[in-house]
N, C-alpha and C positions, 0 to 999 in steps of 0.2 A: 691485903686488898690490892696494893700497888703491884705486888709480884704477880698476882693472878691476872691483872689487867695486861701486864707486859707479856705474859705467856699467851694470852688470847690474841694480842696484837701480833706477836710473832707467828702465831699459827694461822690466823685468818687476816692479818693486816694487808697482805698483798691482794687478796680478793676484795676486801673492803676498799682498798685504794683503787682497784680496777673499776669497781662498781661506782665509786664516787666520781672518777674521772669520766666514765661514760654517762653518769647521771647529770653531771654538770653540762655536758653538751645537750642532753635531753631537756634540761630545765630551760636553757636559753632558746631552744627550738620552740618550747611551749610559749615562751614570752613573745618570740618573733611571730608565731602563728596567731597569738592574740592580737598583735598589732595589725597583722595582715587581715584578720577577720573584721576588725574595725574598719579597715580600708575598703574591703570588698563588700561587706554586708551593710555597714553603716555609712559608706561613702565619705569616710574621714581620711582625705588624702594626706600623706605625710609631707610636712614642710622640710626645707633643707636641713635643719638641725635634727629633725626626726630621722631623716635618711642617714645622716652621719652617725646617729646612735645605733641604727640598724647595722651599719657597716662595722661599728666598733663591736657589736655583739657577735657578728660572724668572725671578726678577728680574734676575739676572746676564745671562741670555740676552736680556733686553729691551734691553740696551745695544747689542750688535751688530745686533739686529733693527732698532733705531731708525736705525742707520747704513745698513743695507741698504734700509730704506723711504725714507730721504732720498735715497739714490742712485737708487732706482727713479723717484722723482719729479723727479730732476734738480735737487734743492735741497741736495745735500751740500756743505758748506763746512767750513772748519777748525773753526769754533765747534760745529757739529753733531757733527762727528767727535769732538771733545773731550768733548762732552756725553755721547755714547754710551759712551765708555770711562769717563767719570766715574760713570755709572749702574752699570756693572759693578764698579767698584772699591768704591763705597758699599755695593752689595748683597753683595759679597764680605766686607767688614768685618762686616756683620750676620750673614752665614752663619758666619764664623769665631767670632763671639761665641756663637752657639747650639751649634756643634760643640765649642768649647772648654769650654763649660759641661757638656756631656754627657761629654766626656773626663774632666773633673775629678770628675764624680759617680762614675766607675768607676775612679778611679786607685788605690784601695787594692790592695795586693798580692794579696789573696785574692778580690777581686771578679772574677767571670768576664765582666763586661761585658754589654752588651745587644745582642741581635740577632746577625746572622751575621758571619762572619769571611772576609776575602778577602786572601790572601797574608800571613796572619799579623796583619792589622790589622782592627779593627772598621770598619764602614761610616762611623761618625761621625768616625773618625780619617782615613779617606780623604777624607771631606767637608772636613775642615780643610785637608788638603794641597791639594786642588783649589782652594779659595778662595785660598790663598797663590799658587798658580800663575797664577790669573786676574789677581791684582794685579800680578804681575811682567809677565805677558803685556801687559796694558793699558798699563803704564808704558813698555814697549819700543815699543809701537805708537804711543804718544803722542810719544815722543822722536824717532822716525823718521818723523813725519807728513809732513815736507817731501819725503820720498822716496816715501812710500806713497800719499799723497792725490792728487797730480796724476794726471789721466786715470783716476781711480777709477771714473768713470761710463761708461767705455768698455764697449760692449756685447760680450758673448761668449755665444753661444747656449747652449753646453754648461754654462758657469758659471751663467747665468741660470736654466737648467732645474734645476740642482742646488740653487740658492738657494730656488727655489719648493718643491721637495720638502722641504727642511729646514724651511721656514716651515710648511708644512702638517703635518709630523710634530710640530713644536713645539705647534701649536694642538691637535692630537689628544692629545698627551701631557698638556697642561694640562687638557683635559677629563677625561681618565682619572684624573688625580690628584685633581681636584675631585670627581668621582663617588665615588672610593675613600674620600676623607675623609668625605663625606656618609654613605656606607654605614657607615663605622666609627664615626662620631659619633652617628648616629641622631638622636634628638630631645633629646639631652643638651646642656648648655651647653658642656662641655669634654671632652676625651679623658682617659681614666684614664692614670696614669703608666706602667702596664704593661698595655696593651690585649691582650685575648685574643679578643674576639668582635666581629663586625660587628653593632653595636647596632641598626641599622636593621631587621635581619632577626630579632631576638629577640622 
């Protein structure tokens, strides 16, 4: 059983690793667009801690993006692979710090919390959970690097097309988040703790 699993990993491990790397970016883009949907459709403007968590998510994505860019250039090696996952882990630790701070601010029993709720948990709680998942994911990818990294640069037209789409969506999402923060911040030095208006349009 173990031998057959190793054979499968050796044969398809690089493709699975590539799909997992791309899928991680896509998963965070879904999370970010979920928060942007709450902002634009439900008028739930992000507080400063929410914004810092969004920034952390974008930074988390830079890890796998770095790996994919190195792969595209044909320069991906073990060191660059580890650097990419290291970026994701450090960014996740920062994101956990910001989301934990927000959780603790609203931990009293009678505190309704800030912003929307999804499946019984506030967005910042889900944020904390996603950062934990990334740390475990990156650790697993690093542990099995000897099975996942070989032939990682093999070309696959369908996978390569999917990677390009994900990267373009990431750039678009980054631009939307930046413009949304500019609109919310206006000409002020910092965001209010409980923002209500887009200060740029007031």
